[in-house]
Kinemage of the C-alpha trace (Angstrom):
@kinemage 1
@onewidth
@group {chain A} dominant
@subgroup {mainchain}
@vectorlist {calphas} color= white
{ca met a 1} P 45.435 59.310 -11.288
{ca thr a 2} L 46.758 55.858 -9.260
{ca glu a 3} L 46.041 53.118 -11.375
{ca pro a 4} L 43.623 50.329 -9.800
{ca val a 5} L 45.449 48.203 -6.922
{ca thr a 6} L 44.160 45.103 -7.360
{ca thr a 7} L 47.205 43.541 -9.285
{ca ser a 8} L 49.766 45.924 -8.408
{ca leu a 9} L 49.224 46.552 -4.794
{ca arg a 10} L 51.997 43.692 -4.213
{ca gln a 11} L 54.449 45.434 -6.647
{ca phe a 12} L 53.903 48.778 -5.081
{ca ala a 13} L 54.387 47.870 -1.559
{ca asp a 14} L 57.569 45.693 -2.676
{ca his a 15} L 58.965 48.885 -4.296
{ca phe a 16} L 58.171 51.064 -1.302
{ca leu a 17} L 59.951 48.799 1.421
{ca ala a 18} L 62.840 48.549 -0.937
{ca glu a 19} L 63.160 52.259 -0.908
{ca pro a 20} L 65.284 53.896 2.531
{ca glu a 21} L 62.687 55.356 4.806
{ca gly a 22} L 63.780 58.948 4.164
{ca thr a 23} L 63.105 58.785 0.425
{ca arg a 24} L 59.690 56.930 0.457
{ca asp a 25} L 56.652 58.684 -0.873
{ca tyr a 26} L 54.299 58.173 2.322
{ca ala a 27} L 51.283 60.337 0.680
{ca glu a 28} L 51.181 58.120 -2.088
{ca ala a 29} L 51.745 55.036 -0.055
{ca ala a 30} L 48.761 56.277 1.773
{ca lys a 31} L 46.585 56.754 -1.004
{ca val a 32} L 47.220 53.290 -2.859
{ca leu a 33} L 46.772 51.278 0.460
{ca leu a 34} L 43.598 53.466 1.411
{ca gln a 35} L 42.064 52.619 -2.216
{ca ala a 36} L 42.918 49.134 -1.711
{ca ile a 37} L 41.210 48.406 1.518
{ca leu a 38} L 38.162 50.329 0.051
{ca glu a 39} L 38.301 48.258 -3.219
{ca gly a 40} L 38.803 45.214 -0.953
{ca ser a 41} L 41.673 44.188 -3.003
{ca glu a 42} L 44.074 44.516 0.000
{ca asp a 43} L 44.415 40.471 0.841
{ca thr a 44} L 46.626 40.142 -2.028
{ca asp a 45} L 48.521 36.802 -2.260
{ca trp a 46} L 51.634 37.501 -0.580
{ca pro a 47} L 53.832 36.794 2.199
{ca glu a 48} L 52.230 37.849 5.690
{ca glu a 49} L 55.528 39.370 6.807
{ca val a 50} L 55.536 41.446 3.948
{ca arg a 51} L 52.132 42.442 4.075
{ca his a 52} L 52.320 43.523 7.851
{ca ala a 53} L 55.676 45.135 7.140
{ca phe a 54} L 54.091 47.415 4.532
{ca phe a 55} L 50.959 48.155 6.459
{ca his a 56} L 53.042 48.904 9.369
{ca ala a 57} L 55.279 51.105 7.582
{ca val a 58} L 52.322 53.308 5.770
{ca ile a 59} L 49.800 53.285 8.565
{ca leu a 60} L 51.828 53.576 11.824
{ca gly a 61} L 55.079 54.603 10.781
{ca glu a 62} L 56.875 57.565 12.549
{ca leu a 63} L 57.397 60.367 10.141
{ca ala a 64} L 59.349 63.995 10.363
{ca thr a 65} L 58.752 65.753 13.526
{ca asn a 66} L 56.424 68.404 11.496
{ca thr a 67} L 54.563 65.899 9.425
{ca ser a 68} L 51.292 63.778 10.631
{ca ser a 69} L 50.194 60.216 9.550
{ca gln a 70} L 49.484 60.758 5.783
{ca phe a 71} L 46.982 57.554 6.027
{ca val a 72} L 45.124 59.424 9.116
{ca ala a 73} L 45.523 62.506 6.832
{ca arg a 74} L 43.321 60.915 4.399
{ca leu a 75} L 40.881 58.928 6.199
{ca ala a 76} L 40.119 62.657 7.266
{ca glu a 77} L 40.114 64.321 3.863
{ca ala a 78} L 37.395 61.512 3.046
{ca his a 79} L 35.419 62.157 6.303
{ca ser a 80} L 35.779 66.138 5.347
{ca ala a 81} L 33.868 65.442 1.691
{ca asn a 82} L 31.265 63.384 2.927
{ca leu a 83} L 32.169 59.782 1.908
{ca ser a 84} L 30.829 58.293 4.860
{ca his a 85} L 31.570 54.716 3.869
{ca val a 86} L 35.282 55.221 4.042
{ca met a 87} L 35.996 55.296 7.738
{ca pro a 88} L 33.617 52.565 8.773
{ca thr a 89} L 35.029 50.304 5.794
{ca val a 90} L 38.298 50.759 6.974
{ca ala a 91} L 37.646 50.191 10.738
{ca arg a 92} L 35.882 46.520 9.463
{ca arg a 93} L 38.955 45.647 7.175
{ca leu a 94} L 41.564 46.644 9.578
{ca asp a 95} L 40.065 45.190 12.738
{ca pro a 96} L 42.914 42.488 13.031
{ca phe a 97} L 45.725 44.523 12.343
{ca leu a 98} L 44.259 47.521 14.763
{ca arg a 99} L 43.424 44.653 17.470
{ca glu a 100} L 47.290 44.007 17.385
{ca ala a 101} L 48.482 47.366 17.199
{ca trp a 102} L 46.526 48.143 20.381
{ca ser a 103} L 48.080 45.409 22.222
{ca gln a 104} L 51.589 47.105 21.689
{ca lys a 105} L 52.260 49.554 24.239
{ca pro a 106} L 53.477 51.993 24.294
{ca leu a 107} L 51.379 53.024 21.455
{ca pro a 108} L 53.560 55.638 18.999
{ca lys a 109} L 51.910 58.639 18.358
{ca ser a 110} L 51.079 57.589 14.812
{ca ala a 111} L 49.075 54.702 16.329
{ca val a 112} L 47.211 57.398 18.800
{ca leu a 113} L 46.276 59.325 16.181
{ca leu a 114} L 44.751 56.279 14.187
{ca phe a 115} L 42.972 55.512 16.895
{ca leu a 116} L 41.537 58.764 17.937
{ca gln a 117} L 40.339 59.150 13.969
{ca leu a 118} L 38.558 55.287 14.347
{ca arg a 119} L 37.372 55.078 18.236
{ca his a 120} L 33.768 55.901 17.804
{ca leu a 121} L 33.470 52.522 15.121
{ca leu a 122} L 35.811 50.133 17.182
{ca gly a 123} L 34.252 47.559 19.142
{ca pro a 124} L 34.648 46.712 22.966
{ca trp a 125} L 37.976 45.146 22.635
{ca leu a 126} L 39.271 48.987 22.432
{ca asp a 127} L 39.232 50.563 26.308
{ca gln a 128} L 37.858 53.839 25.615
{ca ala a 129} L 38.871 54.838 29.004
{ca glu a 130} L 42.512 54.046 28.313
{ca leu a 131} L 42.635 55.715 25.047
{ca ser a 132} L 41.569 58.644 26.597
{ca arg a 133} L 44.160 58.274 29.180
{ca thr a 134} L 46.674 57.433 26.374
{ca his a 135} L 45.465 60.929 24.351
{ca leu a 136} L 45.798 63.126 27.355
{ca glu a 137} L 49.368 61.554 27.662
{ca ala a 138} L 50.407 62.019 24.306
{ca leu a 139} L 48.910 65.261 23.509
{ca pro a 140} L 51.911 67.676 24.386
{ca glu a 141} L 53.862 66.252 21.630
{ca phe a 142} L 50.933 66.817 19.110
{ca thr a 143} L 52.241 69.069 16.323
{ca leu a 144} L 50.145 71.511 14.673
{ca ala a 145} L 49.587 68.849 11.902
{ca asp a 146} L 48.677 66.250 14.560
{ca met a 147} L 45.807 68.373 15.818
{ca ala a 148} L 44.469 69.146 12.685
{ca leu a 149} L 43.511 65.219 12.407
{ca pro a 150} L 41.191 64.167 15.343
{ca tyr a 151} L 38.719 67.179 16.409
{ca asn a 152} L 37.066 67.869 12.738
{ca ser a 153} L 33.831 68.694 15.018
{ca met a 154} L 32.477 71.594 13.254
{ca phe a 155} L 30.350 69.728 10.578
{ca asp a 156} L 30.258 66.213 12.379
{ca pro a 157} L 29.814 66.704 16.088
{ca val a 158} L 29.311 62.935 16.780
{ca ser a 159} L 32.359 61.135 15.631
{ca phe a 160} L 35.008 62.985 17.436
{ca ala a 161} L 33.148 63.864 20.538
{ca arg a 162} L 34.985 61.939 23.123
{ca asn a 163} L 38.286 63.037 21.587
{ca val a 164} L 36.600 66.797 22.100
{ca ala a 165} L 35.665 65.645 25.682
{ca asp a 166} L 39.196 64.497 26.480
{ca val a 167} L 40.309 67.990 25.826
{ca ala a 168} L 37.697 69.753 27.694
{ca ser a 169} L 38.483 67.670 30.619
{ca leu a 170} L 41.656 69.296 31.033
{ca lys a 171} L 42.201 72.133 34.156
{ca gln a 172} L 43.347 75.442 33.816
{ca glu a 173} L 46.492 74.281 35.873
{ca asp a 174} L 47.534 71.418 33.031
{ca met a 175} L 48.353 74.349 30.893
{ca asp a 176} L 51.701 74.545 32.122
{ca arg a 177} L 52.244 71.093 30.102
{ca phe a 178} L 51.444 72.627 26.379
{ca arg a 179} L 53.013 75.175 23.704
{ca leu a 180} L 51.337 78.305 23.340
{ca phe a 181} L 49.712 77.427 20.013
{ca gln a 182} L 47.971 74.312 21.608
{ca val a 183} L 46.227 76.394 24.212
{ca val a 184} L 44.974 78.427 21.623
{ca leu a 185} L 43.545 75.384 19.697
{ca phe a 186} L 42.366 74.146 22.742
{ca asn a 187} L 40.124 77.327 23.116
{ca trp a 188} L 39.024 76.880 19.832
{ca ile a 189} L 38.123 73.458 19.729
{ca thr a 190} L 36.226 73.323 22.717
{ca gly a 191} L 34.858 76.453 23.217
{ca gln a 192} L 36.511 77.267 26.252
{ca asp a 193} L 38.827 79.928 27.449
{ca phe a 194} L 42.020 78.761 29.132
{ca glu a 195} L 43.861 81.685 30.337
{ca ile a 196} L 47.126 82.444 28.772
{ca gly a 197} L 49.551 84.723 30.852
{ca gln a 198} L 51.102 87.331 29.424
{ca gly a 199} L 54.393 86.393 30.008
{ca ala a 200} L 54.221 83.443 27.721
{ca ile a 201} L 52.976 85.516 25.022
{ca asp a 202} L 56.192 87.837 25.580
{ca asp a 203} L 58.341 84.976 25.416
{ca ala a 204} L 56.929 83.509 22.422
{ca leu a 205} L 57.424 87.256 20.773
{ca ala a 206} L 60.856 87.019 21.692
{ca gly a 207} L 61.347 83.977 19.809
{ca arg a 208} L 61.519 81.558 22.560
{ca gly a 209} L 59.261 79.115 21.087
{ca arg a 210} L 58.174 77.368 18.213
{ca glu a 211} L 56.994 79.263 14.737
{ca gln a 212} L 53.864 78.159 15.472
{ca asp a 213} L 53.979 79.470 19.467
{ca leu a 214} L 55.196 83.028 17.605
{ca ala a 215} L 52.264 82.821 15.344
{ca ala a 216} L 49.989 82.297 18.391
{ca ala a 217} L 51.267 85.222 20.239
{ca lys a 218} L 50.705 87.486 17.197
{ca ser a 219} L 47.106 86.787 17.048
{ca leu a 220} L 46.679 86.854 21.087
{ca ser a 221} L 48.102 90.512 21.097
{ca his a 222} L 45.810 91.212 18.447
{ca arg a 223} L 42.760 90.218 20.083
{ca arg a 224} L 43.697 91.479 23.549
{ca ala a 225} L 44.407 95.079 22.027
{ca arg a 226} L 40.359 94.757 20.498
{ca his a 227} L 38.481 92.667 22.879
{ca gly a 228} L 35.059 94.355 23.408
{ca asn a 229} L 32.538 94.476 26.168
{ca ala a 230} L 30.897 91.783 28.033
{ca val a 231} L 28.140 90.356 26.584
{ca ser a 232} L 24.696 89.940 28.486
{ca thr a 233} L 25.035 86.491 29.277
{ca pro a 234} L 21.369 85.886 31.105
{ca arg a 235} L 19.899 87.447 27.669
{ca leu a 236} L 22.356 85.352 25.732
{ca lys a 237} L 21.686 82.023 27.606
{ca leu a 238} L 17.602 82.655 27.399
{ca met a 239} L 18.081 82.788 23.619
{ca gln a 240} L 20.172 79.285 23.483
{ca ala a 241} L 17.417 77.389 25.620
{ca lys a 242} L 15.095 74.727 23.706
{ca pro a 243} L 11.973 76.124 25.233
{ca tyr a 244} L 12.918 79.686 24.214
{ca gln a 245} L 13.770 78.683 20.636
{ca ala a 246} L 10.455 76.213 20.613
{ca phe a 247} L 8.218 79.190 21.357
{ca his a 248} L 9.438 81.539 18.797
{ca ala a 249} L 9.743 79.181 16.137
{ca ala a 250} L 5.527 78.597 16.784
{ca lys a 251} L 5.374 82.259 16.862
{ca ala a 252} L 7.030 82.680 13.521
{ca val a 253} L 4.404 80.063 12.058
{ca leu a 254} L 1.757 81.873 13.523
{ca arg a 255} L 2.821 85.401 12.720
{ca gly a 256} L 2.455 84.378 9.037
{ca arg a 257} L -1.593 83.670 9.642
{ca phe a 258} L -2.218 86.302 12.042
{ca lys a 259} L -1.035 89.694 13.045
{ca val a 260} L 1.105 89.369 15.843
{ca pro a 261} L 1.076 92.689 18.160
{ca gly a 262} L 4.655 93.278 20.090
{ca arg a 263} L 7.108 96.167 20.819
{ca arg a 264} L 8.609 98.475 18.317
{ca lys a 265} L 10.466 96.268 15.736
{ca pro a 266} L 14.182 96.837 15.020
{ca arg a 267} L 15.527 98.650 12.222
{ca val a 268} L 17.522 96.024 10.105
{ca ala a 269} L 19.459 96.708 7.023
{ca val a 270} L 19.267 93.351 5.217
{ca cys a 271} L 22.181 92.320 2.835
{ca ile a 272} L 21.441 89.814 0.208
{ca ser a 273} L 25.189 89.282 -1.194
{ca gly a 274} L 26.462 86.757 -3.457
{ca gln a 275} L 25.641 84.477 -6.649
{ca leu a 276} L 21.636 84.249 -6.608
{ca arg a 277} L 21.535 80.930 -7.885
{ca gly a 278} L 17.975 79.424 -6.220
{ca phe a 279} L 16.933 83.018 -5.106
{ca arg a 280} L 13.208 82.747 -6.395
{ca lys a 281} L 12.909 79.573 -4.314
{ca ala a 282} L 14.403 81.183 -1.565
{ca phe a 283} L 13.369 84.246 -0.908
{ca pro a 284} L 9.519 83.858 -0.204
{ca ser a 285} L 10.799 81.815 3.308
{ca leu a 286} L 12.835 84.973 4.417
{ca gln a 287} L 9.552 86.712 3.971
{ca gln a 288} L 7.700 84.394 5.657
{ca phe a 289} L 9.948 83.438 8.890
{ca leu a 290} L 12.864 85.723 9.033
{ca leu a 291} L 11.825 89.184 8.408
{ca pro a 292} L 8.251 89.715 9.884
{ca gly a 293} L 9.338 90.984 13.480
{ca thr a 294} L 11.509 93.377 11.646
{ca asp a 295} L 11.348 97.278 10.057
{ca his a 296} L 13.853 96.181 7.377
{ca glu a 297} L 15.383 97.696 4.106
{ca ile a 298} L 17.241 95.374 1.576
{ca phe a 299} L 20.299 96.172 -0.029
{ca val a 300} L 21.558 93.011 -3.084
{ca asp a 301} L 24.833 93.155 -4.387
{ca thr a 302} L 25.346 90.494 -6.693
{ca trp a 303} L 26.693 88.982 -10.212
{ca gln a 304} L 24.784 89.024 -13.312
{ca asp a 305} L 25.904 85.411 -14.020
{ca ile a 306} L 22.819 83.748 -11.989
{ca gly a 307} L 25.037 80.474 -11.475
{ca arg a 308} L 25.137 77.252 -9.912
{ca ser a 309} L 26.963 75.787 -6.480
{ca gly a 310} L 30.463 74.924 -7.013
{ca ala a 311} L 31.425 71.115 -7.817
{ca glu a 312} L 33.867 70.615 -5.541
{ca pro a 313} L 33.255 67.044 -3.732
{ca phe a 314} L 32.978 68.519 0.109
{ca arg a 315} L 29.972 70.145 -1.071
{ca lys a 316} L 26.989 68.275 0.601
{ca val a 317} L 24.677 69.278 -2.251
{ca leu a 318} L 26.530 68.833 -5.665
{ca pro a 319} L 24.909 70.422 -8.542
{ca phe a 320} L 24.142 67.286 -10.482
{ca ala a 321} L 20.501 65.264 -11.298
{ca gly a 322} L 20.539 62.087 -10.315
{ca val a 323} L 21.764 60.499 -6.775
{ca his a 324} L 24.153 58.029 -8.264
{ca phe a 325} L 26.207 60.018 -10.625
{ca ala a 326} L 26.458 62.701 -7.545
{ca glu a 327} L 27.772 59.555 -5.760
{ca ala a 328} L 30.151 58.542 -8.308
{ca tyr a 329} L 31.226 62.109 -9.171
{ca arg a 330} L 31.949 62.788 -5.635
{ca glu a 331} L 33.957 59.425 -5.269
{ca his a 332} L 36.300 60.018 -8.125
{ca cys a 333} L 37.032 63.733 -7.492
{ca thr a 334} L 37.872 63.374 -4.122
{ca arg a 335} L 40.307 60.621 -5.641
{ca val a 336} L 42.174 62.987 -8.353
{ca gly a 337} L 41.108 66.300 -7.088
{ca val a 338} L 38.717 68.821 -8.646
{ca glu a 339} L 41.418 70.669 -11.085
{ca glu a 340} L 41.950 66.960 -12.666
{ca met a 341} L 38.163 66.488 -13.065
{ca arg a 342} L 37.700 69.801 -14.877
{ca cys a 343} L 40.636 68.964 -17.293
{ca arg a 344} L 39.044 65.666 -17.678
{ca tyr a 345} L 35.586 66.706 -17.968
{ca ala a 346} L 35.723 70.231 -19.884
{ca ser a 347} L 32.298 69.823 -21.442
{ca leu a 348} L 30.577 68.946 -18.194
{ca phe a 349} L 31.957 72.224 -16.521
{ca ala a 350} L 31.346 74.468 -19.150
{ca lys a 351} L 27.490 73.213 -19.444
{ca leu a 352} L 27.653 73.730 -15.316
{ca ala a 353} L 28.775 77.172 -15.944
{ca ser a 354} L 26.009 78.117 -18.635
{ca thr a 355} L 23.300 79.375 -16.426
{ca gly a 356} L 21.570 82.525 -17.510
{ca met a 357} L 22.138 86.657 -17.065
{ca ile a 358} L 20.184 88.975 -15.012
{ca thr a 359} L 19.889 92.674 -14.700
{ca ala a 360} L 19.902 95.050 -11.834
{ca gly a 361} L 16.195 95.986 -12.824
{ca glu a 362} L 15.223 92.542 -12.464
{ca val a 363} L 16.822 92.307 -9.156
{ca gly a 364} L 15.480 95.415 -7.980
{ca ala a 365} L 11.851 94.477 -8.963
{ca phe a 366} L 12.048 91.136 -7.698
{ca phe a 367} L 13.111 92.042 -3.957
{ca gly a 368} L 11.495 95.195 -4.086
{ca thr a 369} L 14.553 97.412 -3.630
{ca asp a 370} L 16.459 100.300 -5.554
{ca asn a 371} L 19.432 99.287 -3.315
{ca val a 372} L 21.101 96.870 -6.053
{ca tyr a 373} L 24.518 96.628 -7.512
{ca val a 374} L 25.090 93.863 -10.305
{ca glu a 375} L 28.486 93.055 -11.873
{ca asp a 376} L 29.919 90.776 -14.207
{ca asp a 377} L 32.150 88.627 -12.465
{ca lys a 378} L 34.080 87.579 -15.758
{ca ala a 379} L 35.368 91.029 -16.263
{ca glu a 380} L 39.044 91.235 -16.205
{ca arg a 381} L 39.242 92.431 -12.169
{ca phe a 382} L 37.852 89.534 -11.188
{ca ser a 383} L 39.650 86.890 -13.162
{ca ala a 384} L 41.966 86.334 -10.335
{ca phe a 385} L 39.337 85.813 -7.716
{ca ser a 386} L 38.460 82.588 -6.319
{ca asn a 387} L 34.838 81.673 -5.453
{ca ser a 388} L 35.586 82.624 -1.580
{ca ala a 389} L 37.211 85.809 -2.700
{ca lys a 390} L 34.030 86.316 -4.799
{ca met a 391} L 31.785 86.079 -1.756
{ca his a 392} L 34.045 88.045 0.535
{ca tyr a 393} L 33.915 90.808 -1.759
{ca lys a 394} L 30.184 91.007 -2.730
{ca ile a 395} L 29.578 90.929 1.709
{ca ser a 396} L 31.947 93.954 1.840
{ca ala a 397} L 30.123 95.532 -1.122
{ca cys a 398} L 26.972 94.901 0.262
{ca ala a 399} L 28.013 96.637 3.407
{ca ser a 400} L 29.279 99.420 1.534
{ca gln a 401} L 25.957 100.093 0.420
{ca val a 402} L 24.597 100.293 3.725
{ca glu a 403} L 27.253 102.556 5.079
{ca ala a 404} L 26.696 104.725 1.892
{ca ser a 405} L 22.757 104.978 2.524
{ca gly a 406} L 23.742 107.107 5.632
{ca lys a 407} L 20.590 105.453 7.438
{ca glu a 408} L 21.015 104.244 10.963
{ca phe a 409} L 19.979 100.629 11.752
{ca asp a 410} L 20.276 98.756 14.937
{ca leu a 411} L 21.183 95.512 13.430
{ca val a 412} L 22.710 94.196 10.005
{ca leu a 413} L 21.761 90.975 8.509
{ca arg a 414} L 23.965 89.233 5.611
{ca ile a 415} L 22.576 86.460 4.241
{ca arg a 416} L 23.309 84.277 1.385
{ca pro a 417} L 20.363 84.438 -1.609
{ca asp a 418} L 19.746 80.987 -2.093
{ca lys a 419} L 19.434 79.577 1.345
{ca pro a 420} L 15.465 78.856 1.916
{ca val a 421} L 14.630 79.522 5.604
{ca thr a 422} L 12.837 76.728 7.657
{ca met a 423} L 12.703 77.495 11.040
{ca val a 424} L 13.396 80.886 13.299
{ca gly a 425} L 14.110 80.037 16.751
{ca phe a 426} L 14.424 83.367 18.152
{ca gly a 427} L 12.995 86.988 18.803
{ca trp a 428} L 14.394 89.864 17.160
{ca pro a 429} L 14.162 92.541 20.150
{ca asp a 430} L 16.316 89.724 22.056
{ca val a 431} L 18.896 89.797 19.258
{ca gln a 432} L 18.789 93.498 19.519
{ca ala a 433} L 19.508 93.299 23.244
{ca val a 434} L 22.420 90.812 23.361
{ca cys a 435} L 24.290 91.944 20.407
{ca arg a 436} L 24.018 95.785 21.593
{ca thr a 437} L 27.728 95.822 23.026
{ca gly a 438} L 28.717 95.333 19.708
{ca ser a 439} L 31.198 92.321 20.766
{ca leu a 440} L 28.900 89.541 19.603
{ca leu a 441} L 27.282 88.710 16.415
{ca phe a 442} L 25.189 85.547 15.613
{ca ala a 443} L 25.730 83.318 12.632
{ca asp a 444} L 24.192 80.297 11.281
{ca gln a 445} L 27.295 78.438 13.034
{ca gly a 446} L 29.336 79.489 15.978
{ca phe a 447} L 33.114 79.389 16.297
{ca gly a 448} L 33.975 75.487 15.712
{ca his a 449} L 37.139 73.674 14.558
{ca gln a 450} L 38.129 71.854 11.675
{ca tyr a 451} L 41.841 70.535 10.674
{ca ala a 452} L 42.851 73.004 13.126
{ca arg a 453} L 41.278 76.001 12.117
{ca leu a 454} L 38.597 78.505 13.683
{ca leu a 455} L 35.532 78.497 11.912
{ca val a 456} L 32.229 79.922 11.680
{ca gly a 457} L 29.239 79.470 9.661
{ca asp a 458} L 29.107 81.613 6.507
{ca gln a 459} L 25.556 81.411 5.196
{ca met a 460} L 24.282 84.390 7.338
{ca ala a 461} L 25.059 86.314 10.122
{ca val a 462} L 23.276 89.186 11.927
{ca gly a 463} L 24.720 91.995 14.683
{ca ser a 464} L 25.117 95.675 15.411
{ca pro a 465} L 26.153 97.685 12.671
{ca gln a 466} L 29.696 97.832 14.614
{ca ala a 467} L 30.397 94.040 14.627
{ca met a 468} L 29.161 93.882 11.275
{ca arg a 469} L 31.159 96.524 10.042
{ca ile a 470} L 34.013 94.506 11.269
{ca tyr a 471} L 32.051 91.021 9.646
{ca ala a 472} L 32.167 92.689 6.273
{ca ser a 473} L 35.718 93.905 6.580
{ca thr a 474} L 37.164 90.508 5.822
{ca phe a 475} L 37.921 90.857 1.957
{ca glu a 476} L 40.066 94.083 2.828
{ca ala a 477} L 41.419 93.031 6.556
{ca tyr a 478} L 42.139 89.348 6.337
{ca pro a 479} L 45.086 89.227 3.728
{ca gly a 480} L 46.759 91.492 6.026
{ca tyr a 481} L 46.164 88.650 8.925
{ca ala a 482} L 47.582 85.988 6.875
{ca glu a 483} L 50.580 88.287 5.773
{ca gln a 484} L 51.432 88.930 9.366
{ca gly a 485} L 51.747 85.345 9.788
{ca phe a 486} L 48.889 84.974 12.720
{ca leu a 487} L 48.041 81.666 13.621
{ca gln a 488} L 46.644 79.460 11.065
{ca cys a 489} L 45.449 82.503 8.777
{ca ala a 490} L 46.594 80.902 5.469
{ca pro a 491} L 47.106 82.907 2.225
{ca gly a 492} L 44.071 83.730 0.341
{ca leu a 493} L 40.427 84.181 1.316
{ca his a 494} L 38.628 80.959 2.465
{ca gly a 495} L 35.149 79.859 3.447
{ca his a 496} L 34.393 79.839 7.030
{ca ser a 497} L 37.767 80.552 8.418
{ca ser a 498} L 38.579 84.003 7.142
{ca leu a 499} L 35.185 85.216 8.412
{ca ala a 500} L 36.285 83.408 12.083
{ca gln a 501} L 39.601 84.883 12.194
{ca thr a 502} L 38.208 88.648 11.651
{ca cys a 503} L 35.949 88.098 13.920
{ca trp a 504} L 38.157 86.278 16.661
{ca leu a 505} L 41.398 88.689 16.402
{ca asn a 506} L 38.691 91.777 16.411
{ca gly a 507} L 37.406 90.629 19.546
{ca ile a 508} L 34.118 89.303 18.249
{ca asp a 509} L 32.420 86.426 19.751
{ca val a 510} L 30.165 84.349 17.488
{ca glu a 511} L 27.207 82.603 18.736
{ca arg a 512} L 24.763 80.365 16.559
{ca leu a 513} L 21.242 81.482 15.930
{ca ala a 514} L 18.456 79.520 16.174
{ca ile a 515} L 17.648 79.367 12.334
{ca arg a 516} L 17.306 76.305 10.105
{ca phe a 517} L 17.807 76.220 6.401
{ca ala a 518} L 16.518 73.818 3.687
{ca pro a 519} L 19.450 72.468 1.108
{ca leu a 520} L 20.551 75.207 -1.298
{ca ala a 521} L 17.846 76.191 -3.651
{ca glu a 522} L 19.403 75.754 -7.094
{ca thr a 523} L 18.711 77.306 -10.219
{ca glu a 524} L 18.091 73.738 -11.579
{ca pro a 525} L 20.550 70.995 -11.159
{ca leu a 526} L 22.210 69.718 -14.081
{ca ser a 527} L 20.415 67.319 -15.946
{ca thr a 528} L 21.172 63.523 -15.879
{ca arg a 529} L 20.814 63.986 -20.284
{ca asp a 530} L 23.284 66.698 -20.036
{ca ile a 531} L 25.497 65.024 -17.846
{ca met a 532} L 25.389 61.834 -20.057
{ca met a 533} L 25.982 64.324 -22.900
{ca thr a 534} L 28.966 65.866 -21.925
{ca ile a 535} L 30.363 62.735 -20.384
{ca glu a 536} L 30.351 60.953 -23.731
{ca gln a 537} L 31.923 64.059 -25.452
{ca asp a 538} L 34.612 64.453 -22.752
{ca ser a 539} L 35.749 60.716 -22.870
{ca thr a 540} L 35.931 59.962 -26.608
{ca gly a 541} L 38.857 58.321 -27.468
{ca arg a 542} L 39.810 57.217 -23.853
{ca met a 543} L 36.986 55.796 -21.656
{ca asp a 544} L 39.040 54.516 -18.800
{ca ala a 545} L 37.768 53.365 -15.525
{ca val a 546} L 36.588 56.647 -14.097
{ca asp a 547} L 34.802 57.291 -17.470
{ca met a 548} L 32.937 54.027 -17.188
{ca ala a 549} L 31.781 54.800 -13.621
{ca leu a 550} L 30.242 58.300 -14.566
{ca met a 551} L 28.708 56.627 -17.272
{ca asn a 552} L 27.465 53.790 -15.591
{ca ala a 553} L 26.160 56.131 -12.812
{ca thr a 554} L 24.457 58.125 -15.441
{ca arg a 555} L 23.070 55.396 -16.810
{ca arg a 556} L 21.333 54.100 -13.453
{ca asp a 557} L 19.963 57.404 -12.858
{ca leu a 558} L 17.975 57.523 -16.128
{ca leu a 559} L 16.660 53.890 -15.314
{ca gly a 560} L 15.196 55.597 -12.159
């Protein structure tokens, strides 16, 4: 862990600047400087020329061709971890430095990336139109690492909206300026469909291009061989209209009070898969809002350990009672990493893991179905599974239950057991009509973009049996895509991105369904008293700055 920088930033800077450029640890320097800025300790008593040289080297220094700005990468990482104070603090405290950098033309690529990251927070001194022009001029030189930084709009459509709009302003005739992998990313970033000629794909497959172009060509070739029929666009546009969604949201509420006549109900296989967590709180909302209007049968594939959500810092809801502890934990876990926190606080994580067991009989009785399969995720065969791998495994296993039943369904719905539904703004007959071709499914979030990766919502999905068969095949199919080197198919199974790639590569479009969820329903968050007890145990004989910060936060929660 990096030591507090209040007294050591000057020494670190002197050592860093004395190193030859090729041997400098830019990642560590970015980490140290960002921490100092957030703590307000960067104004140490040192010569201005040394301070300026250090800031310039760390923040704006041009690195190797395939390496992006480490400082901007740290900003993006903090933003993705829901540390909402980081970018405003950096923009405010670096304001003089940023003004000076903006006045130096032409801007180096690292400066362009920094301004794109912070543009929504900077004052009127920044000419946004000029930055957009500069952005588009620099864009052909952006590497894959560069493009992972300023367009992360999947979970934050506001902060990077101008950057996405810049890319969306490009025309088809502009595409000749860009590499093949960039054009694919443009389609992911904007949701548009810039055309890509077969000649460009063939050139990349023949090795005439960068490594990323070859990966893009492999992906495009696979997708083109499997792209399905066109979707009923008028019906889809109707479902995306606000008046339509408002009408069906009101209808869903009334249906719970009165019997609303309608057409034949679609036959829906409801696949509830994954760790149960707060299923007792969530399932009544499915019965009230989501499932009326369907002739449905429920299939459940889960684990005997009821479980809690993970404690990774990027999660919107952490499994801890108490606002102050959750904030302190998120900040320090982002800084040192979740694996370091597991090592430091073994008792805390052990307490999180002890949530109780459930049997197949209890699950079946609660959900009213005999279609139940329960496994022990502590068994040896699952020992190497990540949480994401377990999610994908259960999606696949639940889909296999549907297949094995031999029954015919109009639609297959996959949903987590722990997400309460608060609003449904669609009609089931319309979902059936739009999904009939098999080349589209709906999810809680349609195709989106984050860190140069294609993403979809992974809380729920619904589509035809054919489309959902492909969706559910991610557990088996995705590792092969990674092995073949398809664009941005990282090894392992991942939330959001593995499902998105499986759908996109197989010609399945994913659109957002008009549905809203309440926050994740937990069994119960870990109590403040349990948190304090385990932190005291884990910090015995150590009690360093992180321990003190967590203990103080827990005491504030106890005081209310």
